[in-house]
N, CA, C, O and the ligand as a Tripos MOL2 file, in Angstrom:
@<TRIPOS>MOLECULE
protein
  277   275    70     0     0
PROTEIN
NO_CHARGES

@<TRIPOS>ATOM
      1 N         100.0000  -41.5280   84.4090 N.3       1 MET1
      2 CA         98.8010  -41.7890   85.2080 C.3       1 MET1
      3 C          98.9510  -43.0890   86.0030 C.2       1 MET1
      4 O          99.3140  -44.1320   85.4580 O.2       1 MET1
      5 N          98.6800  -43.0040   87.2250 N.am      2 ALA2
      6 CA         98.8320  -44.1810   88.0730 C.3       2 ALA2
      7 C          97.6760  -45.1500   87.8760 C.2       2 ALA2
      8 O          96.5120  -44.7710   87.7450 O.2       2 ALA2
      9 N          98.0490  -46.3820   87.8620 N.am      3 LYS3
     10 CA         97.0080  -47.4070   87.7400 C.3       3 LYS3
     11 C          96.2630  -47.5490   89.0630 C.2       3 LYS3
     12 O          96.8260  -47.5230   90.1570 O.2       3 LYS3
     13 N          95.0000  -47.6960   88.8830 N.am      4 LYS4
     14 CA         94.2120  -47.8620   90.1080 C.3       4 LYS4
     15 C          94.0090  -49.3520   90.3730 C.2       4 LYS4
     16 O          93.5820  -50.1200   89.5110 O.2       4 LYS4
     17 N          94.3240  -49.7000   91.5590 N.am      5 LEU5
     18 CA         94.1700  -51.1030   91.9230 C.3       5 LEU5
     19 C          92.8030  -51.3240   92.5660 C.2       5 LEU5
     20 O          92.4620  -50.7350   93.5920 O.2       5 LEU5
     21 N          92.0630  -52.1740   91.9360 N.am      6 TRP6
     22 CA         90.7230  -52.4390   92.4780 C.3       6 TRP6
     23 C          90.7660  -53.5720   93.4830 C.2       6 TRP6
     24 O          91.1970  -54.6870   93.1880 O.2       6 TRP6
     25 N          90.3170  -53.2560   94.6450 N.am      7 LYS7
     26 CA         90.2490  -54.2980   95.6730 C.3       7 LYS7
     27 C          88.8060  -54.7200   95.8410 C.2       7 LYS7
     28 O          87.8820  -53.9080   95.8060 O.2       7 LYS7
     29 N          88.6510  -55.9830   96.0200 N.am      8 LYS8
     30 CA         87.3020  -56.4720   96.3280 C.3       8 LYS8
     31 C          86.9370  -56.0070   97.7260 C.2       8 LYS8
     32 O          87.7560  -56.0800   98.6430 O.2       8 LYS8
     33 N          85.7280  -55.5360   97.8910 N.am      9 PRO9
     34 CA         85.3630  -55.1420   99.2600 C.3       9 PRO9
     35 C          85.3820  -56.3560  100.1930 C.2       9 PRO9
     36 O          84.7390  -57.3730   99.9340 O.2       9 PRO9
     37 N          86.1160  -56.2220  101.2500 N.am     10 SER10
     38 CA         86.2110  -57.3580  102.1570 C.3      10 SER10
     39 C          85.0200  -57.3790  103.1070 C.2      10 SER10
     40 O          84.6470  -56.3650  103.6960 O.2      10 SER10
     41 N          84.4560  -58.5290  103.2310 N.am     11 ILE11
     42 CA         83.3250  -58.6770  104.1390 C.3      11 ILE11
     43 C          83.8520  -59.0150  105.5280 C.2      11 ILE11
     44 O          84.5330  -60.0190  105.7350 O.2      11 ILE11
     45 N          83.5230  -58.1640  106.4440 N.am     12 ILE12
     46 CA         83.9840  -58.3950  107.7990 C.3      12 ILE12
     47 C          82.9430  -59.2200  108.5500 C.2      12 ILE12
     48 O          81.8060  -58.7970  108.7580 O.2      12 ILE12
     49 N          83.3720  -60.3880  108.9400 N.am     13 VAL13
     50 CA         82.4650  -61.2750  109.6630 C.3      13 VAL13
     51 C          82.7510  -61.1660  111.1560 C.2      13 VAL13
     52 O          83.8620  -61.4260  111.6190 O.2      13 VAL13
     53 N          81.7390  -60.7810  111.8790 N.am     14 ILE14
     54 CA         81.8920  -60.6250  113.3190 C.3      14 ILE14
     55 C          81.0020  -61.6340  114.0450 C.2      14 ILE14
     56 O          79.8330  -61.8280  113.7100 O.2      14 ILE14
     57 N          81.5920  -62.2510  115.0320 N.am     15 ASN15
     58 CA         80.8140  -63.1450  115.8770 C.3      15 ASN15
     59 C          80.0060  -62.2840  116.8410 C.2      15 ASN15
     60 O          80.5660  -61.4940  117.6020 O.2      15 ASN15
     61 N          78.6950  -62.4410  116.8030 N.am     16 ILE16
     62 CA         77.8520  -61.5670  117.6310 C.3      16 ILE16
     63 C          77.2830  -62.2610  118.8670 C.2      16 ILE16
     64 O          76.4750  -61.6900  119.6000 O.2      16 ILE16
     65 N          77.7110  -63.4780  119.0790 N.am     17 GLY17
     66 CA         77.2730  -64.1510  120.2940 C.3      17 GLY17
     67 C          76.3040  -65.2880  120.0260 C.2      17 GLY17
     68 O          76.0460  -65.6590  118.8810 O.2      17 GLY17
     69 N          75.7810  -65.8240  121.1040 N.am     18 LYS18
     70 CA         74.9240  -67.0000  120.9730 C.3      18 LYS18
     71 C          73.4600  -66.6270  120.7870 C.2      18 LYS18
     72 O          72.9710  -65.6170  121.2910 O.2      18 LYS18
     73 N          72.7960  -67.4820  120.0470 N.am     19 CYS19
     74 CA         71.3550  -67.3400  119.8520 C.3      19 CYS19
     75 C          70.6430  -67.7660  121.1330 C.2      19 CYS19
     76 O          70.9830  -68.7910  121.7230 O.2      19 CYS19
     77 N          69.6650  -66.9890  121.5580 N.am     20 ARG20
     78 CA         69.0050  -67.3070  122.8190 C.3      20 ARG20
     79 C          68.1050  -68.5310  122.7240 C.2      20 ARG20
     80 O          67.6830  -69.0750  123.7450 O.2      20 ARG20
     81 N          67.8130  -68.9630  121.5130 N.am     21 TYR21
     82 CA         66.9470  -70.1310  121.3430 C.3      21 TYR21
     83 C          67.7320  -71.4080  121.1040 C.2      21 TYR21
     84 O          67.5280  -72.4020  121.8010 O.2      21 TYR21
     85 N          68.6340  -71.3930  120.1200 N.am     22 CYS22
     86 CA         69.3310  -72.6380  119.7780 C.3      22 CYS22
     87 C          70.7510  -72.6770  120.3490 C.2      22 CYS22
     88 O          71.4360  -73.6890  120.2070 O.2      22 CYS22
     89 N          71.1990  -71.6100  120.9830 N.am     23 GLN23
     90 CA         72.5120  -71.5380  121.6380 C.3      23 GLN23
     91 C          73.6930  -71.6650  120.6870 C.2      23 GLN23
     92 O          74.8100  -71.9420  121.1220 O.2      23 GLN23
     93 N          73.4590  -71.4660  119.3940 N.am     24 LYS24
     94 CA         74.5570  -71.5360  118.4320 C.3      24 LYS24
     95 C          75.1820  -70.1590  118.2750 C.2      24 LYS24
     96 O          74.5110  -69.1360  118.4160 O.2      24 LYS24
     97 N          76.4770  -70.1490  117.9810 N.am     25 GLU25
     98 CA         77.1670  -68.8820  117.7370 C.3      25 GLU25
     99 C          76.6330  -68.2630  116.4520 C.2      25 GLU25
    100 O          76.3930  -68.9660  115.4700 O.2      25 GLU25
    101 N          76.4500  -66.9650  116.4620 N.am     26 MET26
    102 CA         75.9420  -66.3010  115.2720 C.3      26 MET26
    103 C          76.9770  -65.3290  114.7260 C.2      26 MET26
    104 O          77.8010  -64.7890  115.4640 O.2      26 MET26
    105 N          76.9130  -65.1200  113.4260 N.am     27 ILE27
    106 CA         77.7740  -64.1220  112.7900 C.3      27 ILE27
    107 C          76.9100  -63.0500  112.1460 C.2      27 ILE27
    108 O          75.7440  -63.2820  111.8260 O.2      27 ILE27
    109 N          77.4980  -61.8670  111.9580 N.am     28 ASN28
    110 CA         76.7100  -60.7270  111.5070 C.3      28 ASN28
    111 C          76.1900  -60.8300  110.0710 C.2      28 ASN28
    112 O          75.3900  -59.9970  109.6450 O.2      28 ASN28
    113 N          76.6340  -61.8380  109.3280 N.am     29 THR29
    114 CA         76.1240  -61.9880  107.9680 C.3      29 THR29
    115 C          74.8240  -62.7870  107.9290 C.2      29 THR29
    116 O          74.1640  -62.8570  106.8920 O.2      29 THR29
    117 N          74.4580  -63.3870  109.0580 N.am     30 GLU30
    118 CA         73.1890  -64.0890  109.1390 C.3      30 GLU30
    119 C          72.1080  -63.0780  109.5000 C.2      30 GLU30
    120 O          72.4040  -61.9990  110.0130 O.2      30 GLU30
    121 N          70.8650  -63.4290  109.2310 N.am     31 SER31
    122 CA         69.8050  -62.5410  109.6820 C.3      31 SER31
    123 C          69.4760  -62.8630  111.1320 C.2      31 SER31
    124 O          69.1520  -63.9970  111.4830 O.2      31 SER31
    125 N          69.5680  -61.8380  111.9550 N.am     32 PHE32
    126 CA         69.3360  -62.0360  113.3850 C.3      32 PHE32
    127 C          68.5590  -60.8610  113.9570 C.2      32 PHE32
    128 O          68.4140  -59.8190  113.3180 O.2      32 PHE32
    129 N          68.0780  -61.0460  115.1370 N.am     33 VAL33
    130 CA         67.3610  -59.9780  115.8240 C.3      33 VAL33
    131 C          67.9990  -59.7410  117.1870 C.2      33 VAL33
    132 O          68.5390  -60.6590  117.8040 O.2      33 VAL33
    133 N          67.9290  -58.5080  117.6400 N.am     34 ALA34
    134 CA         68.4510  -58.1770  118.9610 C.3      34 ALA34
    135 C          67.2870  -57.7910  119.8630 C.2      34 ALA34
    136 O          66.3600  -57.1010  119.4390 O.2      34 ALA34
    137 N          67.3440  -58.2370  121.0910 N.am     35 PHE35
    138 CA         66.2710  -57.9400  122.0310 C.3      35 PHE35
    139 C          66.6680  -56.8140  122.9680 C.2      35 PHE35
    140 O          67.8420  -56.6310  123.2920 O.2      35 PHE35
    141 N          65.6840  -56.0810  123.3870 N.am     36 TYR36
    142 CA         65.9660  -54.9460  124.2650 C.3      36 TYR36
    143 C          65.8320  -55.3340  125.7310 C.2      36 TYR36
    144 O          65.3220  -54.5630  126.5440 O.2      36 TYR36
    145 N          66.2830  -56.5100  126.0530 N.am     37 ASP37
    146 CA         66.2550  -56.8980  127.4600 C.3      37 ASP37
    147 C          67.5800  -56.5040  128.1270 C.2      37 ASP37
    148 O          68.4850  -55.9730  127.4830 O.2      37 ASP37
    149 N          67.6650  -56.7740  129.4040 N.am     38 GLU38
    150 CA         68.8480  -56.3460  130.1680 C.3      38 GLU38
    151 C          70.1510  -56.9180  129.6240 C.2      38 GLU38
    152 O          71.1750  -56.2370  129.5770 O.2      38 GLU38
    153 N          70.0940  -58.1700  129.2180 N.am     39 GLU39
    154 CA         71.3240  -58.8160  128.7350 C.3      39 GLU39
    155 C          71.5930  -58.5600  127.2580 C.2      39 GLU39
    156 O          72.6050  -59.0090  126.7200 O.2      39 GLU39
    157 N          70.6910  -57.8390  126.6080 N.am     40 LYS40
    158 CA         70.8130  -57.5590  125.1700 C.3      40 LYS40
    159 C          71.0230  -58.8430  124.3720 C.2      40 LYS40
    160 O          71.9490  -58.9450  123.5680 O.2      40 LYS40
    161 N          70.1750  -59.7890  124.6020 N.am     41 THR41
    162 CA         70.3090  -61.0730  123.9260 C.3      41 THR41
    163 C          69.9580  -60.9490  122.4500 C.2      41 THR41
    164 O          69.2130  -60.0640  122.0300 O.2      41 THR41
    165 N          70.5180  -61.8590  121.6960 N.am     42 LYS42
    166 CA         70.2800  -61.8800  120.2550 C.3      42 LYS42
    167 C          69.8220  -63.2670  119.8420 C.2      42 LYS42
    168 O          70.0470  -64.2510  120.5480 O.2      42 LYS42
    169 N          69.1890  -63.3260  118.7100 N.am     43 ALA43
    170 CA         68.7110  -64.6130  118.2300 C.3      43 ALA43
    171 C          68.6150  -64.6090  116.7140 C.2      43 ALA43
    172 O          68.4920  -63.5600  116.0810 O.2      43 ALA43
    173 N          68.6760  -65.8040  116.1480 N.am     44 HIS44
    174 CA         68.4280  -65.9230  114.7090 C.3      44 HIS44
    175 C          67.0070  -65.4450  114.4300 C.2      44 HIS44
    176 O          66.1030  -65.6460  115.2400 O.2      44 HIS44
    177 N          66.8290  -64.8350  113.3200 N.am     45 TYR45
    178 CA         65.4900  -64.4010  112.9270 C.3      45 TYR45
    179 C          64.5640  -65.6120  112.8060 C.2      45 TYR45
    180 O          63.4080  -65.5680  113.2260 O.2      45 TYR45
    181 N          65.0860  -66.6850  112.2310 N.am     46 GLU46
    182 CA         64.2950  -67.8910  112.0460 C.3      46 GLU46
    183 C          63.8660  -68.4990  113.3860 C.2      46 GLU46
    184 O          62.7270  -68.9340  113.5560 O.2      46 GLU46
    185 N          64.8070  -68.5140  114.3270 N.am     47 CYS47
    186 CA         64.5140  -69.0800  115.6470 C.3      47 CYS47
    187 C          63.4230  -68.2720  116.3440 C.2      47 CYS47
    188 O          62.5400  -68.8360  116.9890 O.2      47 CYS47
    189 N          63.4900  -66.9600  116.2110 N.am     48 MET48
    190 CA         62.4910  -66.0990  116.8420 C.3      48 MET48
    191 C          61.1190  -66.3430  116.2340 C.2      48 MET48
    192 O          60.1100  -66.3980  116.9370 O.2      48 MET48
    193 N          61.1020  -66.4860  114.9290 N.am     49 ARG49
    194 CA         59.8360  -66.7090  114.2430 C.3      49 ARG49
    195 C          59.1890  -68.0080  114.6920 C.2      49 ARG49
    196 O          57.9850  -68.0740  114.9390 O.2      49 ARG49
    197 N          60.0230  -69.0450  114.7930 N.am     50 LYS50
    198 CA         59.5250  -70.3400  115.2490 C.3      50 LYS50
    199 C          58.9750  -70.2330  116.6620 C.2      50 LYS50
    200 O          57.9370  -70.8150  116.9810 O.2      50 LYS50
    201 N          59.6720  -69.4920  117.5000 N.am     51 ASP51
    202 CA         59.2490  -69.3420  118.8860 C.3      51 ASP51
    203 C          57.9260  -68.5750  118.9670 C.2      51 ASP51
    204 O          57.0440  -68.9280  119.7500 O.2      51 ASP51
    205 N          57.8000  -67.5480  118.1680 N.am     52 ASP52
    206 CA         56.5620  -66.7800  118.1330 C.3      52 ASP52
    207 C          55.3880  -67.6590  117.7280 C.2      52 ASP52
    208 O          54.2910  -67.5520  118.2750 O.2      52 ASP52
    209 N          55.6400  -68.5130  116.7740 N.am     53 TYR53
    210 CA         54.6100  -69.4070  116.2750 C.3      53 TYR53
    211 C          54.1960  -70.3870  117.3700 C.2      53 TYR53
    212 O          53.0130  -70.6670  117.5620 O.2      53 TYR53
    213 N          55.1930  -70.8970  118.0760 N.am     54 LYS54
    214 CA         54.9170  -71.8240  119.1740 C.3      54 LYS54
    215 C          54.0510  -71.1610  120.2300 C.2      54 LYS54
    216 O          53.0930  -71.7510  120.7320 O.2      54 LYS54
    217 N          54.4070  -69.9110  120.5620 N.am     55 LYS55
    218 CA         53.6650  -69.1620  121.5730 C.3      55 LYS55
    219 C          52.2220  -68.9590  121.1400 C.2      55 LYS55
    220 O          51.2940  -69.0420  121.9450 O.2      55 LYS55
    221 N          52.0550  -68.6930  119.8610 N.am     56 LEU56
    222 CA         50.7250  -68.4570  119.3180 C.3      56 LEU56
    223 C          49.8630  -69.7070  119.4650 C.2      56 LEU56
    224 O          48.6890  -69.6270  119.8260 O.2      56 LEU56
    225 N          50.4600  -70.8530  119.1820 N.am     57 ILE57
    226 CA         49.7290  -72.1100  119.2960 C.3      57 ILE57
    227 C          49.3620  -72.3680  120.7560 C.2      57 ILE57
    228 O          48.2430  -72.7790  121.0620 O.2      57 ILE57
    229 N          50.3150  -72.1230  121.6470 N.am     58 GLU58
    230 CA         50.0680  -72.2980  123.0750 C.3      58 GLU58
    231 C          48.9260  -71.4050  123.5420 C.2      58 GLU58
    232 O          48.0650  -71.8230  124.3170 O.2      58 GLU58
    233 N          48.9360  -70.1900  123.0650 N.am     59 LYS59
    234 CA         47.9260  -69.2120  123.4430 C.3      59 LYS59
    235 C          46.5430  -69.6850  122.9940 C.2      59 LYS59
    236 O          45.5650  -69.6050  123.7370 O.2      59 LYS59
    237 N          46.4940  -70.1730  121.7730 N.am     60 GLU60
    238 CA         45.2230  -70.6510  121.2340 C.3      60 GLU60
    239 C          44.7110  -71.8390  122.0130 C.2      60 GLU60
    240 O          43.5120  -71.9610  122.2640 O.2      60 GLU60
    241 N          45.6220  -72.7140  122.3950 N.am     61 LYS61
    242 CA         45.2480  -73.8870  123.1940 C.3      61 LYS61
    243 C          44.6320  -73.4430  124.5090 C.2      61 LYS61
    244 O          43.5940  -73.9510  124.9330 O.2      61 LYS61
    245 N          45.2970  -72.4820  125.1470 N.am     62 ASN62
    246 CA         44.8160  -71.9830  126.4390 C.3      62 ASN62
    247 C          43.4520  -71.3310  126.3110 C.2      62 ASN62
    248 O          42.5910  -71.4960  127.1750 O.2      62 ASN62
    249 N          43.2620  -70.5990  125.2390 N.am     63 GLU63
    250 CA         41.9890  -69.9230  125.0500 C.3      63 GLU63
    251 C          40.8590  -70.9190  124.8210 C.2      63 GLU63
    252 O          39.7360  -70.7180  125.2820 O.2      63 GLU63
    253 N          41.1680  -71.9810  124.1110 N.am     64 LYS64
    254 CA         40.1730  -73.0260  123.8700 C.3      64 LYS64
    255 C          39.7870  -73.6940  125.1810 C.2      64 LYS64
    256 O          38.6170  -73.9730  125.4450 O.2      64 LYS64
    257 N          40.8080  -73.9390  125.9920 N.am     65 ARG65
    258 CA         40.5860  -74.5900  127.2740 C.3      65 ARG65
    259 C          39.6500  -73.7370  128.1500 C.2      65 ARG65
    260 O          38.7640  -74.2440  128.8370 O.2      65 ARG65
    261 N          39.8910  -72.4350  128.0910 N.am     66 LEU66
    262 CA         39.0940  -71.5230  128.9150 C.3      66 LEU66
    263 C          37.6490  -71.4460  128.4290 C.2      66 LEU66
    264 O          36.7100  -71.3820  129.2220 O.2      66 LEU66
    265 N          37.4960  -71.4530  127.1120 N.am     67 SER67
    266 CA         36.1430  -71.2980  126.5840 C.3      67 SER67
    267 C          35.2960  -72.5440  126.7640 C.2      67 SER67
    268 O          34.0730  -72.4920  126.6320 O.2      67 SER67
    269 N          35.9420  -73.6670  127.0660 N.am     68 GLN68
    270 CA         35.1820  -74.9060  127.2610 C.3      68 GLN68
    271 C          34.4530  -74.9190  128.5970 C.2      68 GLN68
    272 O          33.4600  -75.6290  128.7560 O.2      68 GLN68
    273 N          34.9320  -74.1510  129.5440 N.am     69 ASN69
    274 CA         34.3020  -74.1480  130.8600 C.3      69 ASN69
    275 C          33.0420  -73.2940  130.9070 C.2      69 ASN69
    276 O          32.4010  -73.1960  131.9540 O.2      69 ASN69
    277 ZN         69.1410  -69.8730  116.6070 Zn       70 ZN70
@<TRIPOS>BOND
     1     1     2 1
     2     2     3 1
     3     3     4 2
     4     3     5 am
     5     5     6 1
     6     6     7 1
     7     7     8 2
     8     7     9 am
     9     9    10 1
    10    10    11 1
    11    11    12 2
    12    11    13 am
    13    13    14 1
    14    14    15 1
    15    15    16 2
    16    15    17 am
    17    17    18 1
    18    18    19 1
    19    19    20 2
    20    19    21 am
    21    21    22 1
    22    22    23 1
    23    23    24 2
    24    23    25 am
    25    25    26 1
    26    26    27 1
    27    27    28 2
    28    27    29 am
    29    29    30 1
    30    30    31 1
    31    31    32 2
    32    31    33 am
    33    33    34 1
    34    34    35 1
    35    35    36 2
    36    35    37 am
    37    37    38 1
    38    38    39 1
    39    39    40 2
    40    39    41 am
    41    41    42 1
    42    42    43 1
    43    43    44 2
    44    43    45 am
    45    45    46 1
    46    46    47 1
    47    47    48 2
    48    47    49 am
    49    49    50 1
    50    50    51 1
    51    51    52 2
    52    51    53 am
    53    53    54 1
    54    54    55 1
    55    55    56 2
    56    55    57 am
    57    57    58 1
    58    58    59 1
    59    59    60 2
    60    59    61 am
    61    61    62 1
    62    62    63 1
    63    63    64 2
    64    63    65 am
    65    65    66 1
    66    66    67 1
    67    67    68 2
    68    67    69 am
    69    69    70 1
    70    70    71 1
    71    71    72 2
    72    71    73 am
    73    73    74 1
    74    74    75 1
    75    75    76 2
    76    75    77 am
    77    77    78 1
    78    78    79 1
    79    79    80 2
    80    79    81 am
    81    81    82 1
    82    82    83 1
    83    83    84 2
    84    83    85 am
    85    85    86 1
    86    86    87 1
    87    87    88 2
    88    87    89 am
    89    89    90 1
    90    90    91 1
    91    91    92 2
    92    91    93 am
    93    93    94 1
    94    94    95 1
    95    95    96 2
    96    95    97 am
    97    97    98 1
    98    98    99 1
    99    99   100 2
   100    99   101 am
   101   101   102 1
   102   102   103 1
   103   103   104 2
   104   103   105 am
   105   105   106 1
   106   106   107 1
   107   107   108 2
   108   107   109 am
   109   109   110 1
   110   110   111 1
   111   111   112 2
   112   111   113 am
   113   113   114 1
   114   114   115 1
   115   115   116 2
   116   115   117 am
   117   117   118 1
   118   118   119 1
   119   119   120 2
   120   119   121 am
   121   121   122 1
   122   122   123 1
   123   123   124 2
   124   123   125 am
   125   125   126 1
   126   126   127 1
   127   127   128 2
   128   127   129 am
   129   129   130 1
   130   130   131 1
   131   131   132 2
   132   131   133 am
   133   133   134 1
   134   134   135 1
   135   135   136 2
   136   135   137 am
   137   137   138 1
   138   138   139 1
   139   139   140 2
   140   139   141 am
   141   141   142 1
   142   142   143 1
   143   143   144 2
   144   143   145 am
   145   145   146 1
   146   146   147 1
   147   147   148 2
   148   147   149 am
   149   149   150 1
   150   150   151 1
   151   151   152 2
   152   151   153 am
   153   153   154 1
   154   154   155 1
   155   155   156 2
   156   155   157 am
   157   157   158 1
   158   158   159 1
   159   159   160 2
   160   159   161 am
   161   161   162 1
   162   162   163 1
   163   163   164 2
   164   163   165 am
   165   165   166 1
   166   166   167 1
   167   167   168 2
   168   167   169 am
   169   169   170 1
   170   170   171 1
   171   171   172 2
   172   171   173 am
   173   173   174 1
   174   174   175 1
   175   175   176 2
   176   175   177 am
   177   177   178 1
   178   178   179 1
   179   179   180 2
   180   179   181 am
   181   181   182 1
   182   182   183 1
   183   183   184 2
   184   183   185 am
   185   185   186 1
   186   186   187 1
   187   187   188 2
   188   187   189 am
   189   189   190 1
   190   190   191 1
   191   191   192 2
   192   191   193 am
   193   193   194 1
   194   194   195 1
   195   195   196 2
   196   195   197 am
   197   197   198 1
   198   198   199 1
   199   199   200 2
   200   199   201 am
   201   201   202 1
   202   202   203 1
   203   203   204 2
   204   203   205 am
   205   205   206 1
   206   206   207 1
   207   207   208 2
   208   207   209 am
   209   209   210 1
   210   210   211 1
   211   211   212 2
   212   211   213 am
   213   213   214 1
   214   214   215 1
   215   215   216 2
   216   215   217 am
   217   217   218 1
   218   218   219 1
   219   219   220 2
   220   219   221 am
   221   221   222 1
   222   222   223 1
   223   223   224 2
   224   223   225 am
   225   225   226 1
   226   226   227 1
   227   227   228 2
   228   227   229 am
   229   229   230 1
   230   230   231 1
   231   231   232 2
   232   231   233 am
   233   233   234 1
   234   234   235 1
   235   235   236 2
   236   235   237 am
   237   237   238 1
   238   238   239 1
   239   239   240 2
   240   239   241 am
   241   241   242 1
   242   242   243 1
   243   243   244 2
   244   243   245 am
   245   245   246 1
   246   246   247 1
   247   247   248 2
   248   247   249 am
   249   249   250 1
   250   250   251 1
   251   251   252 2
   252   251   253 am
   253   253   254 1
   254   254   255 1
   255   255   256 2
   256   255   257 am
   257   257   258 1
   258   258   259 1
   259   259   260 2
   260   259   261 am
   261   261   262 1
   262   262   263 1
   263   263   264 2
   264   263   265 am
   265   265   266 1
   266   266   267 1
   267   267   268 2
   268   267   269 am
   269   269   270 1
   270   270   271 1
   271   271   272 2
   272   271   273 am
   273   273   274 1
   274   274   275 1
   275   275   276 2
@<TRIPOS>SUBSTRUCTURE
     1 MET1         2 RESIDUE 1 A MET
     2 ALA2         6 RESIDUE 1 A ALA
     3 LYS3        10 RESIDUE 1 A LYS
     4 LYS4        14 RESIDUE 1 A LYS
     5 LEU5        18 RESIDUE 1 A LEU
     6 TRP6        22 RESIDUE 1 A TRP
     7 LYS7        26 RESIDUE 1 A LYS
     8 LYS8        30 RESIDUE 1 A LYS
     9 PRO9        34 RESIDUE 1 A PRO
    10 SER10       38 RESIDUE 1 A SER
    11 ILE11       42 RESIDUE 1 A ILE
    12 ILE12       46 RESIDUE 1 A ILE
    13 VAL13       50 RESIDUE 1 A VAL
    14 ILE14       54 RESIDUE 1 A ILE
    15 ASN15       58 RESIDUE 1 A ASN
    16 ILE16       62 RESIDUE 1 A ILE
    17 GLY17       66 RESIDUE 1 A GLY
    18 LYS18       70 RESIDUE 1 A LYS
    19 CYS19       74 RESIDUE 1 A CYS
    20 ARG20       78 RESIDUE 1 A ARG
    21 TYR21       82 RESIDUE 1 A TYR
    22 CYS22       86 RESIDUE 1 A CYS
    23 GLN23       90 RESIDUE 1 A GLN
    24 LYS24       94 RESIDUE 1 A LYS
    25 GLU25       98 RESIDUE 1 A GLU
    26 MET26      102 RESIDUE 1 A MET
    27 ILE27      106 RESIDUE 1 A ILE
    28 ASN28      110 RESIDUE 1 A ASN
    29 THR29      114 RESIDUE 1 A THR
    30 GLU30      118 RESIDUE 1 A GLU
    31 SER31      122 RESIDUE 1 A SER
    32 PHE32      126 RESIDUE 1 A PHE
    33 VAL33      130 RESIDUE 1 A VAL
    34 ALA34      134 RESIDUE 1 A ALA
    35 PHE35      138 RESIDUE 1 A PHE
    36 TYR36      142 RESIDUE 1 A TYR
    37 ASP37      146 RESIDUE 1 A ASP
    38 GLU38      150 RESIDUE 1 A GLU
    39 GLU39      154 RESIDUE 1 A GLU
    40 LYS40      158 RESIDUE 1 A LYS
    41 THR41      162 RESIDUE 1 A THR
    42 LYS42      166 RESIDUE 1 A LYS
    43 ALA43      170 RESIDUE 1 A ALA
    44 HIS44      174 RESIDUE 1 A HIS
    45 TYR45      178 RESIDUE 1 A TYR
    46 GLU46      182 RESIDUE 1 A GLU
    47 CYS47      186 RESIDUE 1 A CYS
    48 MET48      190 RESIDUE 1 A MET
    49 ARG49      194 RESIDUE 1 A ARG
    50 LYS50      198 RESIDUE 1 A LYS
    51 ASP51      202 RESIDUE 1 A ASP
    52 ASP52      206 RESIDUE 1 A ASP
    53 TYR53      210 RESIDUE 1 A TYR
    54 LYS54      214 RESIDUE 1 A LYS
    55 LYS55      218 RESIDUE 1 A LYS
    56 LEU56      222 RESIDUE 1 A LEU
    57 ILE57      226 RESIDUE 1 A ILE
    58 GLU58      230 RESIDUE 1 A GLU
    59 LYS59      234 RESIDUE 1 A LYS
    60 GLU60      238 RESIDUE 1 A GLU
    61 LYS61      242 RESIDUE 1 A LYS
    62 ASN62      246 RESIDUE 1 A ASN
    63 GLU63      250 RESIDUE 1 A GLU
    64 LYS64      254 RESIDUE 1 A LYS
    65 ARG65      258 RESIDUE 1 A ARG
    66 LEU66      262 RESIDUE 1 A LEU
    67 SER67      266 RESIDUE 1 A SER
    68 GLN68      270 RESIDUE 1 A GLN
    69 ASN69      274 RESIDUE 1 A ASN
    70 ZN70       277 GROUP 0 **** ****
């Protein structure tokens, strides 16, 4: 009977490009998101979340400004 050689599954790390927010190179083992825009940009999940939060705050500021008039 032949001995079976167990190989550890190799993790293939692929560079997936730059994050659209922080401009850092990303690898596929990080959590990231892909956008459906023309350039198919990608970003860290964390960076996107931070950006969404920023937008939300900006939106609230604008709404407050409008309601004051
Ligand atoms: Zn990033």
